[in-house]
N, C-alpha and C positions, 0 to 999 in steps of 0.2 A: 842568431844564436841566444842573444840576450832575452828575446822574447820567449823563447823555449825554456830558457832557464828560469824565468819569472813564472811561467805556466807550471813547471814542474815544482817550483818552490811552494806557490800558493795550494797546489793540489796536495802536496805533502803535508803542508801545515794543517789544512782542512781534515784530511784523512786521520792524522794523528789525533787532534782535538776531538774528532766524533768517535774514536775508537772506544768502546766501553772497557776494553783491557787496559788502556791508557788512563782513563778515570779511576779504575778500581786499583791497579797495582801501581801507579806513578803517583797519584794524588791521594786518594782516600786511604789506601793502607799505611803509606808512610805518616799520614796525619794521625791516623788511628794509633799507630804504634808510638808515635812521638807523645800524644796526649797519654797514653797508658803508662809509659815509662816516666814520664815527667810527673804525673799524679802520685805514682807509686813511690819514687824516690824524693819528690819535694822539688818544685822549681828552683828554690833558693838553696838547695843542699849543695855542697861544694865537692867537687872532684878536683882535687891539687887547688888551683887557684881560679878555677872557672865553675860557675853555677852549672847545675845539672841541667837546667833549662836550656842554656846555651850549649853546652856539651851535646846533649841528645839532640838539639835542633840540627846541628852541624852533621852529626852522625845520621839522622834519618833522612836529610836533604841529601846526602851524599848516597845512602842508600837508593832513595829514589831515583837519582840520575843515573847510577850504575845499572839499575833495572831497566830504565828506558833505553840506554845505549847499547849495553851489552845484551839485554833481552829482547825488547820489542824491535829494535832496529835490525839485529842480527836475524831475528826470525823472519821478519818482513822481507829481507833480502834473499834468504833462502827460498821463501815461497815465490819470490819473483823470478828467481831462477829457475825454479821447477816448472813455472808457468810458461817460461820462454820468453819472458818480458825483456830480459837482457839481449836475446837474439834478435827481437823485433826493434830494439832500439838502433841497431845498426842500419836499420831501413828508414830512419828519421834524420832530419837535419841536426837534432841533438846530439852533440857528442858524449860519450861515455863520461869523460872528465866533468862535464857540466851537469850531467844527470846525477853523478857521485856528489859533486860540490851542492847541487840543489838540495839533497837529501841531509848533508851533513850541516848545511846552514839552517836548514829548517828545524833540526832536532836541536841545534844550539839555540834557536829562538824559544822553542818549546822548554828548554832546559832553564832557560832566563825566567821563564812563566812560572815554572816549577818553584825555582828559588824565591821568587817574589811571593808566591802564595804561601810557601812555607814560612817565610820571615814574617810576613803580616800577620799570619794565624798565630804564630808564637808571641808577637808583640801585643795582639789584642786580646787573645784568650788567657795567655799566661804571664803577661806583663814583662816580657823579656826586654831587657834595657841594655843598651851598649851605645858607645859613641857613634856618630853618624859614619863616620870614617872607617870604623870596625865593621859596620854592616856592609858597606861598600866593598871593603877588601874581601871580607867572607865571601860575598857574593861572586866577586869577580874570580876569586880562587876557585870556587866550586864550579864556575861556568867554564873557565880555561881548562882546569883539571879534568873535566868531563870528557875532553877530546881523546886520550887514550883509550877510554872505554868505548868510544864509537868506533876506534881502530879494533877492538876486541870484538865489537858487533860485527864488523866487515869479515874478520875470521871466521865467526859463527856462521855468517852468512855464506861461506864456501861449502857448508856441509850440503850434500846433495838431497838427503831426506829430511823433509820438514819436521817429522816427528822427532827425529834424532836432534835436529837443530834446536827445537823446543826443549827437549829434556836436557840437552848439554847446556843451554842457556840458563835453564833454570837452577841446575845444579851448581854451575860456575858462579853466577851472580849472588845466589843465597850463600853458597859455601864461602866466597872470599868476603862477603858482607860480615859474616858471623865470625869467621877467623881472623878477620882484619880488625875486629874490635869495635864495629859499628853498632852492635846490638848490646854488647857489654864490654867494659874496658879491658884491655888486654891483662892488666894486672889480677884479674879474676881467674885466669887461665893457667894450667901448669906452665912450669919454666920453659919446657920444650916448644910449646904450644906459642907462647910469647914471642920467643926467638924467631920461630917461622913466621908468625903473623906479621912482624916488623918488616918483613920483605915483601909483603903482598902489596899490590898496587892500592887496594882499597884501604889499607892503614895509612899509606903515604898520603893518599887523596884527603881522608878525613883528618889526619895528624896536621896538614898544613892549615885547615881551617881551626883547628883546636888551638895551634900555636898563635894565630892571629887573635882568637879570643882572650889569650894571656897577654896581649900587647907585644909579641914577639914577631918578627918577620918568619913567614913560611919557610922552614928548614929548606936550604939548598938542596940537601939530600933527597928529600921528598920530590922536588921538582926533577931531579935527575933520574930518580927510580921511575917516576911516571912517564918520562921521556923515553927512557930506556924500553919499558913495557910498550908503549906506543908503537915505536920503530920496531920492535920485535914482532908484534902483532902484524904490523902492516907488511914486513918482509916475508913473514910465513904465508901470509894471504896471497901476496905475489907469487911465491914459489908454487903454491898449490894450483892457482888458477892457470898459471903458464905451463905448468906440468900437465895439466887437464887438456889444455888447448894442443900442446905438443903430441899428446897421446891420440 
Protein backbone atom coordinates (compact mmCIF):
# COMPACT_ATOMS: atom_id res chain seq x y z
CA UNK A 1 0.00 0.00 0.00
CA UNK A 2 2.84 2.40 0.88
CA UNK A 3 4.48 1.72 -2.48
CA UNK A 4 1.22 2.53 -4.25
CA UNK A 5 0.84 5.70 -2.20
CA UNK A 6 4.36 6.86 -3.10
CA UNK A 7 3.79 6.11 -6.78
CA UNK A 8 0.51 8.03 -6.81
CA UNK A 9 2.06 10.91 -4.87
CA UNK A 10 5.01 11.16 -7.27
CA UNK A 11 2.77 10.94 -10.33
CA UNK A 12 0.52 13.71 -8.99
CA UNK A 13 3.44 16.03 -8.27
CA UNK A 14 4.89 15.50 -11.75
CA UNK A 15 1.51 15.95 -13.43
CA UNK A 16 0.80 19.21 -11.61
CA UNK A 17 4.27 20.66 -12.19
CA UNK A 18 4.11 19.87 -15.92
CA UNK A 19 0.63 21.33 -16.38
CA UNK A 20 0.64 24.55 -18.44
CA UNK A 21 -2.55 25.60 -16.64
CA UNK A 22 -0.74 25.33 -13.31
CA UNK A 23 2.18 27.45 -14.50
CA UNK A 24 -0.12 30.06 -16.01
CA UNK A 25 -2.90 30.38 -13.44
CA UNK A 26 -1.16 29.35 -10.22
CA UNK A 27 2.28 30.91 -10.72
CA UNK A 28 2.57 33.42 -13.55
CA UNK A 29 -0.81 35.14 -13.20
CA UNK A 30 -0.58 35.74 -9.41
CA UNK A 31 3.00 37.01 -9.84
CA UNK A 32 1.86 39.34 -12.62
CA UNK A 33 -1.07 40.72 -10.61
CA UNK A 34 1.09 41.08 -7.51
CA UNK A 35 3.67 43.03 -9.51
CA UNK A 36 1.00 45.21 -11.13
CA UNK A 37 -0.82 46.07 -7.88
CA UNK A 38 2.43 46.71 -6.02
CA UNK A 39 3.85 48.99 -8.72
CA UNK A 40 0.58 50.92 -9.01
CA UNK A 41 0.19 51.46 -5.27
CA UNK A 42 3.86 51.49 -4.24
CA UNK A 43 5.48 48.71 -2.25
CA UNK A 44 6.02 51.00 0.76
CA UNK A 45 2.53 52.53 0.76
CA UNK A 46 0.60 51.75 3.92
CA UNK A 47 -2.72 50.00 4.28
CA UNK A 48 -3.40 50.16 7.98
CA UNK A 49 -0.15 49.20 9.70
CA UNK A 50 1.02 47.00 6.83
CA UNK A 51 2.96 47.92 3.69
CA UNK A 52 1.12 47.41 0.44
CA UNK A 53 3.91 45.12 -0.74
CA UNK A 54 3.30 42.73 2.17
CA UNK A 55 -0.47 43.06 2.08
CA UNK A 56 -0.69 42.33 -1.64
CA UNK A 57 1.82 39.48 -1.32
CA UNK A 58 -0.43 37.65 1.13
CA UNK A 59 -3.51 38.43 -0.96
CA UNK A 60 -2.09 37.13 -4.23
CA UNK A 61 -0.50 34.08 -2.61
CA UNK A 62 -3.88 33.22 -1.11
CA UNK A 63 -5.48 33.83 -4.51
CA UNK A 64 -3.03 31.44 -6.15
CA UNK A 65 -3.58 28.67 -3.61
CA UNK A 66 -7.37 28.98 -3.73
CA UNK A 67 -7.25 28.64 -7.50
CA UNK A 68 -4.96 25.61 -7.34
CA UNK A 69 -7.05 23.88 -4.66
CA UNK A 70 -10.62 24.76 -5.58
CA UNK A 71 -10.02 25.09 -9.30
CA UNK A 72 -7.42 22.75 -10.71
CA UNK A 73 -7.81 20.07 -8.04
CA UNK A 74 -11.60 20.01 -8.34
CA UNK A 75 -11.60 20.00 -12.13
CA UNK A 76 -9.08 17.15 -12.18
CA UNK A 77 -11.27 15.06 -9.86
CA UNK A 78 -14.27 15.67 -12.11
CA UNK A 79 -12.28 14.54 -15.17
CA UNK A 80 -11.07 11.40 -13.41
CA UNK A 81 -14.59 10.45 -12.35
CA UNK A 82 -15.84 11.02 -15.90
CA UNK A 83 -13.02 8.88 -17.33
CA UNK A 84 -13.87 6.07 -14.93
CA UNK A 85 -10.59 6.24 -13.04
CA UNK A 86 -12.33 6.05 -9.68
CA UNK A 87 -14.05 2.83 -10.75
CA UNK A 88 -10.81 1.32 -12.04
CA UNK A 89 -9.20 2.19 -8.73
CA UNK A 90 -11.31 -0.48 -7.05
CA UNK A 91 -9.48 -3.11 -9.12
CA UNK A 92 -6.05 -2.03 -7.83
CA UNK A 93 -4.38 -2.68 -4.45
CA UNK A 94 -4.44 1.06 -3.75
CA UNK A 95 -7.33 1.98 -1.47
CA UNK A 96 -9.53 4.98 -2.16
CA UNK A 97 -8.33 6.59 1.06
CA UNK A 98 -4.66 6.25 0.08
CA UNK A 99 -5.45 7.61 -3.40
CA UNK A 100 -7.18 10.68 -1.98
CA UNK A 101 -4.45 11.19 0.63
CA UNK A 102 -1.75 11.05 -2.05
CA UNK A 103 -3.57 13.75 -4.00
CA UNK A 104 -4.01 15.96 -0.93
CA UNK A 105 -0.39 15.62 0.20
CA UNK A 106 0.94 16.26 -3.31
CA UNK A 107 -1.14 19.42 -3.58
CA UNK A 108 0.07 20.62 -0.19
CA UNK A 109 3.65 20.15 -1.40
CA UNK A 110 2.84 22.15 -4.52
CA UNK A 111 1.22 24.82 -2.32
CA UNK A 112 4.41 25.04 -0.26
CA UNK A 113 6.39 25.53 -3.48
CA UNK A 114 4.03 28.30 -4.62
CA UNK A 115 4.38 30.08 -1.27
CA UNK A 116 8.17 29.88 -1.54
CA UNK A 117 8.17 31.26 -5.10
CA UNK A 118 5.86 34.15 -4.19
CA UNK A 119 7.81 35.06 -1.06
CA UNK A 120 11.24 34.90 -2.72
CA UNK A 121 9.99 36.91 -5.71
CA UNK A 122 8.60 39.60 -3.41
CA UNK A 123 11.82 39.84 -1.41
CA UNK A 124 14.13 39.93 -4.44
CA UNK A 125 12.10 42.11 -6.80
CA UNK A 126 10.30 44.50 -4.45
CA UNK A 127 12.58 44.32 -1.43
CA UNK A 128 9.86 43.14 0.94
CA UNK A 129 11.32 42.81 4.42
CA UNK A 130 9.92 41.28 7.59
CA UNK A 131 11.26 39.29 10.53
CA UNK A 132 12.14 35.68 9.75
CA UNK A 133 9.49 34.51 12.19
CA UNK A 134 6.82 36.48 10.34
CA UNK A 135 7.81 34.92 7.01
CA UNK A 136 7.57 31.47 8.55
CA UNK A 137 4.27 32.06 10.36
CA UNK A 138 2.62 33.60 7.28
CA UNK A 139 3.83 30.71 5.14
CA UNK A 140 2.55 28.11 7.60
CA UNK A 141 -0.80 29.86 7.89
CA UNK A 142 -1.23 30.00 4.12
CA UNK A 143 -0.23 26.34 3.77
CA UNK A 144 -2.47 24.98 6.52
CA UNK A 145 -5.29 27.36 5.64
CA UNK A 146 -5.39 26.00 2.09
CA UNK A 147 -6.75 22.64 3.31
CA UNK A 148 -10.42 23.79 3.45
CA UNK A 149 -10.12 24.90 -0.17
CA UNK A 150 -8.92 21.43 -1.11
CA UNK A 151 -12.16 20.27 0.51
CA UNK A 152 -13.96 22.74 -1.77
CA UNK A 153 -12.10 21.16 -4.68
CA UNK A 154 -13.40 17.74 -3.63
CA UNK A 155 -16.93 19.17 -3.64
CA UNK A 156 -16.47 20.65 -7.12
CA UNK A 157 -15.05 17.30 -8.22
CA UNK A 158 -18.39 15.62 -7.49
CA UNK A 159 -19.92 17.45 -10.47
CA UNK A 160 -20.48 14.92 -13.24
CA UNK A 161 -20.03 17.27 -16.19
CA UNK A 162 -16.43 18.44 -16.54
CA UNK A 163 -17.57 21.51 -18.48
CA UNK A 164 -19.89 22.52 -15.65
CA UNK A 165 -17.21 21.72 -13.06
CA UNK A 166 -14.77 23.99 -14.89
CA UNK A 167 -17.29 26.83 -15.10
CA UNK A 168 -18.33 26.48 -11.46
CA UNK A 169 -14.75 26.36 -10.20
CA UNK A 170 -13.77 29.49 -12.14
CA UNK A 171 -16.81 31.45 -10.99
CA UNK A 172 -16.43 30.34 -7.38
CA UNK A 173 -12.72 30.92 -7.00
CA UNK A 174 -12.70 34.27 -8.79
CA UNK A 175 -15.89 35.32 -7.04
CA UNK A 176 -14.77 34.57 -3.49
CA UNK A 177 -11.32 36.03 -4.20
CA UNK A 178 -12.68 39.39 -5.33
CA UNK A 179 -15.56 39.54 -2.84
CA UNK A 180 -13.26 38.39 -0.02
CA UNK A 181 -10.95 41.38 -0.45
CA UNK A 182 -8.00 39.64 -2.10
CA UNK A 183 -7.92 41.94 -5.11
CA UNK A 184 -8.81 45.14 -3.30
CA UNK A 185 -9.44 45.88 0.39
CA UNK A 186 -12.97 45.27 1.64
CA UNK A 187 -13.01 48.86 2.86
CA UNK A 188 -13.31 49.97 -0.78
CA UNK A 189 -16.62 48.09 -1.17
CA UNK A 190 -20.14 49.22 -0.20
CA UNK A 191 -21.12 48.47 3.39
CA UNK A 192 -23.28 45.45 2.58
CA UNK A 193 -20.50 43.89 0.51
CA UNK A 194 -18.02 44.42 3.33
CA UNK A 195 -20.28 42.60 5.79
CA UNK A 196 -20.88 39.73 3.37
CA UNK A 197 -17.20 39.50 2.43
CA UNK A 198 -16.14 39.08 6.05
CA UNK A 199 -17.99 35.75 6.16
CA UNK A 200 -16.30 34.29 3.09
CA UNK A 201 -13.57 31.67 3.57
CA UNK A 202 -11.27 33.61 1.25
CA UNK A 203 -11.37 36.65 3.54
CA UNK A 204 -10.78 34.58 6.67
CA UNK A 205 -7.85 32.95 4.89
CA UNK A 206 -6.14 36.16 3.81
CA UNK A 207 -7.07 38.04 6.99
CA UNK A 208 -5.13 35.54 9.08
CA UNK A 209 -1.99 36.33 7.07
CA UNK A 210 -2.66 40.08 7.22
CA UNK A 211 -2.98 39.84 11.01
CA UNK A 212 0.36 38.06 11.25
CA UNK A 213 1.94 40.86 9.21
CA UNK A 214 0.74 43.31 11.86
CA UNK A 215 2.40 41.24 14.56
CA UNK A 216 -0.91 39.88 15.82
CA UNK A 217 -1.88 36.22 16.08
CA UNK A 218 -4.15 34.92 13.34
CA UNK A 219 -7.62 35.60 14.72
CA UNK A 220 -9.23 32.49 16.18
CA UNK A 221 -12.44 33.41 14.39
CA UNK A 222 -10.67 33.08 11.04
CA UNK A 223 -9.49 29.58 11.93
CA UNK A 224 -12.93 28.57 13.16
CA UNK A 225 -14.61 29.90 10.03
CA UNK A 226 -12.17 28.08 7.74
CA UNK A 227 -12.60 24.87 9.72
CA UNK A 228 -16.39 25.16 9.51
CA UNK A 229 -16.29 25.68 5.76
CA UNK A 230 -13.91 22.75 5.30
CA UNK A 231 -16.10 20.38 7.30
CA UNK A 232 -19.18 21.63 5.49
CA UNK A 233 -17.61 21.04 2.06
CA UNK A 234 -16.58 17.50 3.03
CA UNK A 235 -19.98 16.64 4.49
CA UNK A 236 -21.77 17.92 1.39
CA UNK A 237 -19.38 15.95 -0.85
CA UNK A 238 -19.98 12.76 1.14
CA UNK A 239 -23.75 13.29 0.98
CA UNK A 240 -23.65 13.74 -2.81
CA UNK A 241 -21.42 10.72 -3.41
CA UNK A 242 -23.36 8.46 -1.04
CA UNK A 243 -26.63 9.48 -2.66
CA UNK A 244 -25.18 8.80 -6.10
CA UNK A 245 -24.03 5.31 -5.09
CA UNK A 246 -27.35 4.54 -3.42
CA UNK A 247 -29.21 5.63 -6.56
